[in-house]
C-alpha positions in Angstrom: 5.8 17.3 -4.3 3.4 15.4 -2.2 4.2 11.7 -1.8 1.9 9.0 -0.5 2.2 5.7 1.4 -0.5 3.5 0.3 -1.8 0.1 1.4 -3.8 -2.1 -0.9 -5.5 -5.3 -0.3 -6.3 -8.0 -2.7 -10.0 -8.7 -3.2 -9.4 -12.3 -4.0 -6.7 -13.3 -1.5 -5.8 -12.2 2.1 -2.8 -10.1 1.0 -1.7 -6.5 1.7 0.9 -4.5 -0.3 2.5 -1.3 1.1 4.1 1.1 -1.4 5.0 4.7 -2.1 3.7 6.9 -5.0 2.9 10.5 -6.1 -0.3 9.4 -7.8 -2.3 6.8 -6.0 -5.0 6.5 -8.8 -2.3 5.7 -11.4 -0.4 3.2 -9.2 -3.6 1.3 -8.5 -4.3 1.0 -12.0 -0.8 -0.3 -12.6 -1.4 -2.9 -9.8 -4.7 -4.0 -11.3 -3.5 -4.2 -14.9 -0.7 -6.6 -13.9 2.2 -4.3 -14.5 3.7 -5.0 -11.0 5.5 -8.3 -10.5 4.6 -8.9 -6.9 0.9 -8.0 -7.2 -0.1 -9.3 -10.7 -1.0 -12.7 -9.4 -3.5 -11.4 -6.9 -5.6 -9.0 -8.9 -8.0 -7.1 -8.2 -6.7 -4.7 -5.5 -8.3 -1.8 -3.6 -6.7 1.0 -1.6 -7.4 0.5 2.0 -5.1 3.1 3.7 -3.1 6.2 2.7 -0.8 8.7 4.4 0.4 12.0 2.8 4.1 13.2 3.1 5.8 16.3 1.8 9.0 14.4 0.8 10.1 11.2 -0.7 12.5 10.5 2.2 9.9 10.8 4.8 7.6 8.5 2.9 10.3 5.9 2.3 11.0 5.8 6.1 7.4 5.3 6.8 7.1 2.5 4.1 10.1 0.6 5.6 8.5 0.9 9.1 5.0 -0.4 7.8 6.8 -3.4 6.2 8.6 -4.3 9.4 7.1 -6.5 12.1 6.0 -3.5 14.2 4.5 -1.9 11.2 2.5 -5.0 10.2 1.2 -5.3 13.8 0.2 -1.5 13.5 -1.7 -2.2 10.3 -3.3 -5.3 11.7 -4.6 -3.2 14.7 -6.3 -0.7 12.5 -7.7 -3.1 10.0 -9.1 -5.9 12.2 -12.5 -5.6 10.6 -12.3 -2.5 8.5 -11.7 -4.0 5.0 
């Protein structure tokens, strides 16, 4: 089953969130309805980046990288003025 890495950005704060899901639309709805502890105080969110993987293991490795210092630098470099 396809698995996605997604990056969402708060429309009211300067925050990003990186996660893994099999259904991006459903997961965004969960974030925007306050069902996620970390993101519920920064609603609304929009998807600004996705990557598709064929396995959960690959996606988790990428998620860990994107949450690291180097991964945050990478995201900052591609989103300087894009969101």
